[in-house]
N, C-alpha and C positions, 0 to 999 in steps of 0.2 A: 464226411465225418470220419473220425477215427475212434475205434473201440479197442479196449484192452481188457482181457480177462485172464485171471489166473485160476487154473484148475488143479486141485491137489489130488494126486493119486496115491493111495496107501497100499501096503502089501496085502490087505484084505480084498482089494479089487482084483478081479480076474476076468477071464474071457466069459465065464458063466454069469458074472455079476459086474458088468462094465460100468465105468463112470459115464453117465450121460449128462451133459451140461447144456441145457437149453439156453439159447441166446436169442433175444428179440432185437431185431435191427429195424431201423427206419426204412421207408421205401427208398428205392434207388437202385444203383448198380454196384454190385460187389466187384471190385477191381483188383484187390491185392490182399493176400493172407500171409501172415508170418506166424509160424509156430516154432517156439523155442523149446528144446529139450535140454534140461540140465545134465551135467556130468553124472554118470552112474546109473542111468536108466536105459542103457542100450539093451534092446531085445526084451525089456521088461514093460515098456510103455509103447503103445501103438496109438496112432491118432488118425481119424478120418473126419471129414466135414460133410454133413448131410443136410438136406432140406427136405423135411418129412422123410420119405423113403428113398429119395434120390441122392446118390453119392455125388458130391460136387468135387471134392478133392480127396485123394488123388483121382485123376480122371479115369484111370483103369479100375473098373469095378472090382470089388473084393481086394483092392490094394490098400496099403496103409503106409504111413510114415513112421519110422522108428530110427531115431538118431541118438547120439551121445555127445552132449556138450556142443551142439550145433543147432542151426535153425533151418527150417524150410521157408523159402521165400517164393511164393507162388503167385504169378500173375494169372488172373482169372477174369472172365467177363460173365457175370451171372446177374440176371434181372430179378431183383427181389420182389418186384411188383407182380410177376406172373404167378 
């Protein structure tokens, strides 16, 4: 299955009040994630993917993605059934 979500981040959102966007996925294996950052958001928007309290992407804990007009294309193998 393919899922696509658009998450809006406004200037009011900051590290003390981050945007948390819950996603409900079907059972199965998560194999690929693509995160696109539009132009103009470098160092203003950071993104991580969690399952409950476990950080899935990026794999280095406390890491994050922050790009400008580019996308992260991450291959991952994560069992959503566990």
